[in-house]
Jmol script that loads the backbone (N, CA, C; Angstrom):
load data "model"
ATOM      1  N   MET A   1       0.815  -1.189   0.000  1.00  0.00           N
ATOM      2  CA  MET A   1       0.000   0.000   0.000  1.00  0.00           C
ATOM      3  C   MET A   1       0.862   1.258   0.000  1.00  0.00           C
ATOM      4  N   SER A   2       1.990   1.221   0.737  1.00  0.00           N
ATOM      5  CA  SER A   2       2.837   2.411   0.794  1.00  0.00           C
ATOM      6  C   SER A   2       3.467   2.701  -0.567  1.00  0.00           C
ATOM      7  N   TYR A   3       3.665   1.660  -1.392  1.00  0.00           N
ATOM      8  CA  TYR A   3       4.201   1.887  -2.732  1.00  0.00           C
ATOM      9  C   TYR A   3       3.199   2.668  -3.587  1.00  0.00           C
ATOM     10  N   LEU A   4       1.937   2.341  -3.448  1.00  0.00           N
ATOM     11  CA  LEU A   4       0.914   3.042  -4.214  1.00  0.00           C
ATOM     12  C   LEU A   4       0.787   4.498  -3.768  1.00  0.00           C
ATOM     13  N   ILE A   5       0.886   4.737  -2.469  1.00  0.00           N
ATOM     14  CA  ILE A   5       0.828   6.103  -1.955  1.00  0.00           C
ATOM     15  C   ILE A   5       2.026   6.901  -2.471  1.00  0.00           C
ATOM     16  N   SER A   6       3.198   6.285  -2.440  1.00  0.00           N
ATOM     17  CA  SER A   6       4.405   6.951  -2.925  1.00  0.00           C
ATOM     18  C   SER A   6       4.298   7.254  -4.415  1.00  0.00           C
ATOM     19  N   LEU A   7       3.809   6.285  -5.189  1.00  0.00           N
ATOM     20  CA  LEU A   7       3.632   6.497  -6.619  1.00  0.00           C
ATOM     21  C   LEU A   7       2.623   7.609  -6.876  1.00  0.00           C
ATOM     22  N   GLY A   8       1.524   7.605  -6.145  1.00  0.00           N
ATOM     23  CA  GLY A   8       0.514   8.645  -6.307  1.00  0.00           C
ATOM     24  C   GLY A   8       1.055  10.030  -5.979  1.00  0.00           C
ATOM     25  N   ALA A   9       1.816  10.135  -4.894  1.00  0.00           N
ATOM     26  CA  ALA A   9       2.404  11.425  -4.524  1.00  0.00           C
ATOM     27  C   ALA A   9       3.377  11.893  -5.600  1.00  0.00           C
ATOM     28  N   GLY A  10       4.161  10.978  -6.142  1.00  0.00           N
ATOM     29  CA  GLY A  10       5.093  11.331  -7.213  1.00  0.00           C
ATOM     30  C   GLY A  10       4.373  11.808  -8.459  1.00  0.00           C
ATOM     31  N   LEU A  11       3.266  11.161  -8.806  1.00  0.00           N
ATOM     32  CA  LEU A  11       2.496  11.584  -9.975  1.00  0.00           C
ATOM     33  C   LEU A  11       1.887  12.972  -9.766  1.00  0.00           C
ATOM     34  N   VAL A  12       1.382  13.226  -8.570  1.00  0.00           N
ATOM     35  CA  VAL A  12       0.801  14.539  -8.278  1.00  0.00           C
ATOM     36  C   VAL A  12       1.868  15.621  -8.407  1.00  0.00           C
ATOM     37  N   VAL A  13       3.027  15.394  -7.845  1.00  0.00           N
ATOM     38  CA  VAL A  13       4.110  16.379  -7.934  1.00  0.00           C
ATOM     39  C   VAL A  13       4.547  16.546  -9.388  1.00  0.00           C
ATOM     40  N   GLY A  14       4.605  15.445 -10.126  1.00  0.00           N
ATOM     41  CA  GLY A  14       4.964  15.530 -11.533  1.00  0.00           C
ATOM     42  C   GLY A  14       3.969  16.359 -12.328  1.00  0.00           C
ATOM     43  N   PHE A  15       2.680  16.175 -12.065  1.00  0.00           N
ATOM     44  CA  PHE A  15       1.662  16.982 -12.734  1.00  0.00           C
ATOM     45  C   PHE A  15       1.790  18.466 -12.354  1.00  0.00           C
ATOM     46  N   LEU A  16       2.055  18.728 -11.065  1.00  0.00           N
ATOM     47  CA  LEU A  16       2.232  20.120 -10.647  1.00  0.00           C
ATOM     48  C   LEU A  16       3.418  20.753 -11.348  1.00  0.00           C
ATOM     49  N   TYR A  17       4.525  20.027 -11.472  1.00  0.00           N
ATOM     50  CA  TYR A  17       5.692  20.538 -12.196  1.00  0.00           C
ATOM     51  C   TYR A  17       5.338  20.819 -13.648  1.00  0.00           C
ATOM     52  N   TYR A  18       4.580  19.905 -14.258  1.00  0.00           N
ATOM     53  CA  TYR A  18       4.244  20.065 -15.675  1.00  0.00           C
ATOM     54  C   TYR A  18       3.331  21.284 -15.886  1.00  0.00           C
ATOM     55  N   PHE A  19       2.276  21.389 -15.090  1.00  0.00           N
ATOM     56  CA  PHE A  19       1.322  22.468 -15.292  1.00  0.00           C
ATOM     57  C   PHE A  19       1.882  23.833 -14.907  1.00  0.00           C
ATOM     58  N   SER A  20       2.815  23.878 -13.972  1.00  0.00           N
ATOM     59  CA  SER A  20       3.430  25.163 -13.624  1.00  0.00           C
ATOM     60  C   SER A  20       4.665  25.445 -14.476  1.00  0.00           C
ATOM     61  N   ARG A  21       4.981  24.530 -15.392  1.00  0.00           N
ATOM     62  CA  ARG A  21       6.102  24.648 -16.324  1.00  0.00           C
ATOM     63  C   ARG A  21       7.431  24.849 -15.596  1.00  0.00           C
ATOM     64  N   VAL A  22       7.613  24.111 -14.507  1.00  0.00           N
ATOM     65  CA  VAL A  22       8.848  24.148 -13.732  1.00  0.00           C
ATOM     66  C   VAL A  22       9.633  22.888 -14.062  1.00  0.00           C
ATOM     67  N   GLN A  23      10.918  23.048 -14.253  1.00  0.00           N
ATOM     68  CA  GLN A  23      11.768  21.892 -14.522  1.00  0.00           C
ATOM     69  C   GLN A  23      12.023  21.128 -13.229  1.00  0.00           C
ATOM     70  N   SER A  24      12.218  19.839 -13.356  1.00  0.00           N
ATOM     71  CA  SER A  24      12.543  19.009 -12.207  1.00  0.00           C
ATOM     72  C   SER A  24      13.844  19.513 -11.589  1.00  0.00           C
ATOM     73  N   PRO A  25      13.933  19.534 -10.257  1.00  0.00           N
ATOM     74  CA  PRO A  25      15.134  20.091  -9.623  1.00  0.00           C
ATOM     75  C   PRO A  25      16.399  19.278  -9.885  1.00  0.00           C
ATOM     76  N   ALA A  26      16.277  18.023 -10.267  1.00  0.00           N
ATOM     77  CA  ALA A  26      17.457  17.209 -10.529  1.00  0.00           C
ATOM     78  C   ALA A  26      17.177  16.324 -11.735  1.00  0.00           C
ATOM     79  N   PRO A  27      18.204  16.050 -12.528  1.00  0.00           N
ATOM     80  CA  PRO A  27      18.004  15.094 -13.621  1.00  0.00           C
ATOM     81  C   PRO A  27      17.567  13.739 -13.058  1.00  0.00           C
ATOM     82  N   PRO A  28      16.781  12.982 -13.811  1.00  0.00           N
ATOM     83  CA  PRO A  28      16.227  11.728 -13.280  1.00  0.00           C
ATOM     84  C   PRO A  28      17.276  10.760 -12.739  1.00  0.00           C
ATOM     85  N   LEU A  29      18.399  10.613 -13.413  1.00  0.00           N
ATOM     86  CA  LEU A  29      19.414   9.667 -12.939  1.00  0.00           C
ATOM     87  C   LEU A  29      19.974  10.104 -11.589  1.00  0.00           C
ATOM     88  N   ILE A  30      20.240  11.371 -11.441  1.00  0.00           N
ATOM     89  CA  ILE A  30      20.779  11.874 -10.172  1.00  0.00           C
ATOM     90  C   ILE A  30      19.737  11.714  -9.068  1.00  0.00           C
ATOM     91  N   ALA A  31      18.478  11.959  -9.389  1.00  0.00           N
ATOM     92  CA  ALA A  31      17.416  11.800  -8.393  1.00  0.00           C
ATOM     93  C   ALA A  31      17.300  10.342  -7.952  1.00  0.00           C
ATOM     94  N   LEU A  32      17.391   9.402  -8.904  1.00  0.00           N
ATOM     95  CA  LEU A  32      17.305   7.983  -8.546  1.00  0.00           C
ATOM     96  C   LEU A  32      18.491   7.543  -7.701  1.00  0.00           C
ATOM     97  N   VAL A  33      19.671   8.039  -8.001  1.00  0.00           N
ATOM     98  CA  VAL A  33      20.840   7.700  -7.187  1.00  0.00           C
ATOM     99  C   VAL A  33      20.675   8.259  -5.778  1.00  0.00           C
ATOM    100  N   GLY A  34      20.111   9.456  -5.679  1.00  0.00           N
ATOM    101  CA  GLY A  34      19.854  10.026  -4.352  1.00  0.00           C
ATOM    102  C   GLY A  34      18.845   9.205  -3.570  1.00  0.00           C
ATOM    103  N   LEU A  35      17.797   8.756  -4.244  1.00  0.00           N
ATOM    104  CA  LEU A  35      16.811   7.895  -3.568  1.00  0.00           C
ATOM    105  C   LEU A  35      17.431   6.572  -3.147  1.00  0.00           C
ATOM    106  N   LEU A  36      18.304   6.023  -3.973  1.00  0.00           N
ATOM    107  CA  LEU A  36      18.988   4.788  -3.598  1.00  0.00           C
ATOM    108  C   LEU A  36      19.842   5.002  -2.346  1.00  0.00           C
ATOM    109  N   GLY A  37      20.505   6.141  -2.273  1.00  0.00           N
ATOM    110  CA  GLY A  37      21.286   6.466  -1.085  1.00  0.00           C
ATOM    111  C   GLY A  37      20.418   6.571   0.160  1.00  0.00           C
ATOM    112  N   ILE A  38      19.233   7.146   0.006  1.00  0.00           N
ATOM    113  CA  ILE A  38      18.314   7.248   1.148  1.00  0.00           C
ATOM    114  C   ILE A  38      17.900   5.861   1.626  1.00  0.00           C
ATOM    115  N   VAL A  39      17.563   4.985   0.681  1.00  0.00           N
ATOM    116  CA  VAL A  39      17.121   3.631   1.053  1.00  0.00           C
ATOM    117  C   VAL A  39      18.257   2.862   1.718  1.00  0.00           C
ATOM    118  N   ILE A  40      19.463   2.960   1.168  1.00  0.00           N
ATOM    119  CA  ILE A  40      20.606   2.254   1.762  1.00  0.00           C
ATOM    120  C   ILE A  40      20.887   2.804   3.152  1.00  0.00           C
ATOM    121  N   GLY A  41      20.856   4.120   3.299  1.00  0.00           N
ATOM    122  CA  GLY A  41      21.095   4.727   4.606  1.00  0.00           C
ATOM    123  C   GLY A  41      20.042   4.337   5.629  1.00  0.00           C
ATOM    124  N   GLU A  42      18.805   4.188   5.173  1.00  0.00           N
ATOM    125  CA  GLU A  42      17.715   3.815   6.070  1.00  0.00           C
ATOM    126  C   GLU A  42      17.920   2.412   6.640  1.00  0.00           C
ATOM    127  N   HIS A  43      18.481   1.515   5.841  1.00  0.00           N
ATOM    128  CA  HIS A  43      18.655   0.133   6.284  1.00  0.00           C
ATOM    129  C   HIS A  43      20.055  -0.140   6.851  1.00  0.00           C
ATOM    130  N   ALA A  44      20.991   0.778   6.652  1.00  0.00           N
ATOM    131  CA  ALA A  44      22.366   0.543   7.087  1.00  0.00           C
ATOM    132  C   ALA A  44      22.501   0.571   8.609  1.00  0.00           C
ATOM    133  N   ILE A  45      21.857   1.509   9.261  1.00  0.00           N
ATOM    134  CA  ILE A  45      22.021   1.644  10.716  1.00  0.00           C
ATOM    135  C   ILE A  45      21.491   0.416  11.455  1.00  0.00           C
ATOM    136  N   PRO A  46      20.266  -0.078  11.187  1.00  0.00           N
ATOM    137  CA  PRO A  46      19.819  -1.299  11.873  1.00  0.00           C
ATOM    138  C   PRO A  46      20.705  -2.507  11.549  1.00  0.00           C
ATOM    139  N   PHE A  47      21.222  -2.571  10.322  1.00  0.00           N
ATOM    140  CA  PHE A  47      22.092  -3.692   9.946  1.00  0.00           C
ATOM    141  C   PHE A  47      23.381  -3.659  10.752  1.00  0.00           C
ATOM    142  N   VAL A  48      23.991  -2.490  10.855  1.00  0.00           N
ATOM    143  CA  VAL A  48      25.248  -2.372  11.624  1.00  0.00           C
ATOM    144  C   VAL A  48      24.978  -2.642  13.099  1.00  0.00           C
ATOM    145  N   GLN A  49      23.865  -2.157  13.628  1.00  0.00           N
ATOM    146  CA  GLN A  49      23.543  -2.417  15.028  1.00  0.00           C
ATOM    147  C   GLN A  49      23.370  -3.913  15.283  1.00  0.00           C
ATOM    148  N   ALA A  50      22.757  -4.618  14.352  1.00  0.00           N
ATOM    149  CA  ALA A  50      22.574  -6.069  14.509  1.00  0.00           C
ATOM    150  C   ALA A  50      23.906  -6.796  14.446  1.00  0.00           C
ATOM    151  N   GLN A  51      24.843  -6.289  13.639  1.00  0.00           N
ATOM    152  CA  GLN A  51      26.152  -6.936  13.530  1.00  0.00           C
ATOM    153  C   GLN A  51      27.001  -6.702  14.772  1.00  0.00           C
ATOM    154  N   LEU A  52      26.820  -5.566  15.416  1.00  0.00           N
ATOM    155  CA  LEU A  52      27.618  -5.241  16.605  1.00  0.00           C
ATOM    156  C   LEU A  52      27.047  -5.850  17.877  1.00  0.00           C
ATOM    157  N   LYS A  53      25.785  -6.239  17.867  1.00  0.00           N
ATOM    158  CA  LYS A  53      25.145  -6.812  19.041  1.00  0.00           C
ATOM    159  C   LYS A  53      25.697  -8.224  19.266  1.00  0.00           C
ATOM    160  N   PRO A  54      26.050  -8.568  20.524  1.00  0.00           N
ATOM    161  CA  PRO A  54      26.538  -9.924  20.777  1.00  0.00           C
ATOM    162  C   PRO A  54      25.432 -10.951  20.542  1.00  0.00           C
ATOM    163  N   PRO A  55      25.794 -12.132  20.063  1.00  0.00           N
ATOM    164  CA  PRO A  55      24.764 -13.149  19.809  1.00  0.00           C
ATOM    165  C   PRO A  55      24.102 -13.593  21.108  1.00  0.00           C
ATOM    166  N   VAL A  56      22.834 -13.891  21.030  1.00  0.00           N
ATOM    167  CA  VAL A  56      22.053 -14.325  22.187  1.00  0.00           C
ATOM    168  C   VAL A  56      22.262 -15.824  22.354  1.00  0.00           C
ATOM    169  N   ALA A  57      22.639 -16.234  23.574  1.00  0.00           N
ATOM    170  CA  ALA A  57      22.853 -17.658  23.846  1.00  0.00           C
ATOM    171  C   ALA A  57      21.513 -18.371  23.938  1.00  0.00           C
ATOM    172  N   GLN A  58      21.455 -19.570  23.409  1.00  0.00           N
ATOM    173  CA  GLN A  58      20.225 -20.337  23.480  1.00  0.00           C
ATOM    174  C   GLN A  58      20.088 -20.922  24.878  1.00  0.00           C
ATOM    175  N   SER A  59      18.856 -21.024  25.345  1.00  0.00           N
ATOM    176  CA  SER A  59      18.628 -21.546  26.687  1.00  0.00           C
ATOM    177  C   SER A  59      18.903 -23.051  26.711  1.00  0.00           C
ATOM    178  N   GLN A  60      19.297 -23.547  27.859  1.00  0.00           N
ATOM    179  CA  GLN A  60      19.648 -24.948  28.015  1.00  0.00           C
ATOM    180  C   GLN A  60      18.438 -25.812  28.341  1.00  0.00           C
ATOM    181  N   THR A  61      17.327 -25.213  28.702  1.00  0.00           N
ATOM    182  CA  THR A  61      16.148 -26.006  29.057  1.00  0.00           C
ATOM    183  C   THR A  61      15.496 -26.539  27.802  1.00  0.00           C
ATOM    184  N   GLN A  62      15.178 -27.797  27.837  1.00  0.00           N
ATOM    185  CA  GLN A  62      14.513 -28.422  26.707  1.00  0.00           C
ATOM    186  C   GLN A  62      13.182 -28.978  27.188  1.00  0.00           C
ATOM    187  N   THR A  63      12.196 -28.877  26.371  1.00  0.00           N
ATOM    188  CA  THR A  63      10.894 -29.410  26.737  1.00  0.00           C
ATOM    189  C   THR A  63      10.809 -30.860  26.291  1.00  0.00           C
ATOM    190  N   ALA A  64      10.133 -31.657  27.086  1.00  0.00           N
ATOM    191  CA  ALA A  64       9.960 -33.065  26.741  1.00  0.00           C
ATOM    192  C   ALA A  64       8.987 -33.176  25.579  1.00  0.00           C
ATOM    193  N   PRO A  65       9.227 -34.099  24.668  1.00  0.00           N
ATOM    194  CA  PRO A  65       8.279 -34.255  23.554  1.00  0.00           C
ATOM    195  C   PRO A  65       6.939 -34.744  24.060  1.00  0.00           C
ATOM    196  N   GLN A  66       5.884 -34.312  23.446  1.00  0.00           N
ATOM    197  CA  GLN A  66       4.553 -34.719  23.850  1.00  0.00           C
ATOM    198  C   GLN A  66       4.301 -36.149  23.397  1.00  0.00           C
ATOM    199  N   GLU A  67       3.579 -36.881  24.240  1.00  0.00           N
ATOM    200  CA  GLU A  67       3.265 -38.268  23.895  1.00  0.00           C
ATOM    201  C   GLU A  67       2.192 -38.297  22.821  1.00  0.00           C
ATOM    202  N   VAL A  68       2.385 -39.180  21.865  1.00  0.00           N
ATOM    203  CA  VAL A  68       1.428 -39.313  20.785  1.00  0.00           C
ATOM    204  C   VAL A  68       0.883 -40.726  20.824  1.00  0.00           C
ATOM    205  N   ASN A  69      -0.417 -40.849  20.769  1.00  0.00           N
ATOM    206  CA  ASN A  69      -1.055 -42.149  20.765  1.00  0.00           C
ATOM    207  C   ASN A  69      -1.413 -42.480  19.318  1.00  0.00           C
ATOM    208  N   PRO A  70      -0.623 -43.331  18.648  1.00  0.00           N
ATOM    209  CA  PRO A  70      -0.864 -43.591  17.227  1.00  0.00           C
ATOM    210  C   PRO A  70      -2.168 -44.325  16.961  1.00  0.00           C
ATOM    211  N   THR A  71      -2.709 -45.062  17.936  1.00  0.00           N
ATOM    212  CA  THR A  71      -3.943 -45.802  17.695  1.00  0.00           C
ATOM    213  C   THR A  71      -5.143 -44.874  17.579  1.00  0.00           C
ATOM    214  N   THR A  72      -5.077 -43.720  18.238  1.00  0.00           N
ATOM    215  CA  THR A  72      -6.194 -42.785  18.171  1.00  0.00           C
ATOM    216  C   THR A  72      -6.358 -42.260  16.750  1.00  0.00           C
ATOM    217  N   THR A  73      -5.260 -41.868  16.130  1.00  0.00           N
ATOM    218  CA  THR A  73      -5.356 -41.315  14.787  1.00  0.00           C
ATOM    219  C   THR A  73      -5.690 -42.395  13.767  1.00  0.00           C
ATOM    220  N   VAL A  74      -5.200 -43.629  13.960  1.00  0.00           N
ATOM    221  CA  VAL A  74      -5.495 -44.712  13.025  1.00  0.00           C
ATOM    222  C   VAL A  74      -6.968 -45.097  13.131  1.00  0.00           C
ATOM    223  N   ALA A  75      -7.482 -45.180  14.351  1.00  0.00           N
ATOM    224  CA  ALA A  75      -8.876 -45.568  14.544  1.00  0.00           C
ATOM    225  C   ALA A  75      -9.811 -44.495  13.987  1.00  0.00           C
ATOM    226  N   ALA A  76      -9.436 -43.244  14.122  1.00  0.00           N
ATOM    227  CA  ALA A  76     -10.288 -42.175  13.622  1.00  0.00           C
ATOM    228  C   ALA A  76     -10.282 -42.137  12.104  1.00  0.00           C
ATOM    229  N   ALA A  77      -9.211 -42.580  11.487  1.00  0.00           N
ATOM    230  CA  ALA A  77      -9.103 -42.511  10.040  1.00  0.00           C
ATOM    231  C   ALA A  77      -9.818 -43.663   9.358  1.00  0.00           C
ATOM    232  N   GLN A  78     -10.000 -44.794  10.057  1.00  0.00           N
ATOM    233  CA  GLN A  78     -10.630 -45.952   9.437  1.00  0.00           C
ATOM    234  C   GLN A  78     -12.131 -45.922   9.676  1.00  0.00           C
ATOM    235  N   PRO A  79     -12.943 -46.081   8.627  1.00  0.00           N
ATOM    236  CA  PRO A  79     -14.398 -46.115   8.834  1.00  0.00           C
ATOM    237  C   PRO A  79     -14.816 -47.439   9.454  1.00  0.00           C
ATOM    238  N   SER A  80     -15.887 -47.381  10.208  1.00  0.00           N
ATOM    239  CA  SER A  80     -16.366 -48.629  10.811  1.00  0.00           C
ATOM    240  C   SER A  80     -17.135 -49.408   9.752  1.00  0.00           C
ATOM    241  N   CYS A  81     -17.014 -50.749   9.825  1.00  0.00           N
ATOM    242  CA  CYS A  81     -17.641 -51.597   8.809  1.00  0.00           C
ATOM    243  C   CYS A  81     -18.726 -52.472   9.433  1.00  0.00           C
ATOM    244  N   SER A  82     -19.216 -52.088  10.581  1.00  0.00           N
ATOM    245  CA  SER A  82     -20.226 -52.935  11.212  1.00  0.00           C
ATOM    246  C   SER A  82     -21.571 -52.738  10.529  1.00  0.00           C
ATOM    247  N   ASN A  83     -22.348 -53.807  10.490  1.00  0.00           N
ATOM    248  CA  ASN A  83     -23.684 -53.766   9.890  1.00  0.00           C
ATOM    249  C   ASN A  83     -24.759 -53.786  10.947  1.00  0.00           C
ATOM    250  N   GLU A  84     -24.461 -53.300  12.129  1.00  0.00           N
ATOM    251  CA  GLU A  84     -25.446 -53.298  13.197  1.00  0.00           C
ATOM    252  C   GLU A  84     -26.468 -52.194  12.954  1.00  0.00           C
ATOM    253  N   PRO A  85     -27.757 -52.495  13.217  1.00  0.00           N
ATOM    254  CA  PRO A  85     -28.781 -51.458  13.015  1.00  0.00           C
ATOM    255  C   PRO A  85     -28.783 -50.396  14.084  1.00  0.00           C
TER     256      PRO A  85
END
end "model"
wireframe off; spacefill off
backbone 0.3
color backbone group
């Protein structure tokens, strides 16, 4: 949804530039490189923070496996063949 909002805002600004006969403030390639820098910068800080954080040790407690009664599932899966009224 945020992509559609961003696209819509860009189209509105583009129409305003066109109708007011104002040139875009930056050539398209330079603008795209600037946007790429913004996206990389936005994700760089959390990535570096995750790399600098010490790894979390796994707990030593283990849970016992739950008991499974295989006859219950087999009996439920097989239809009864009795001819009792």
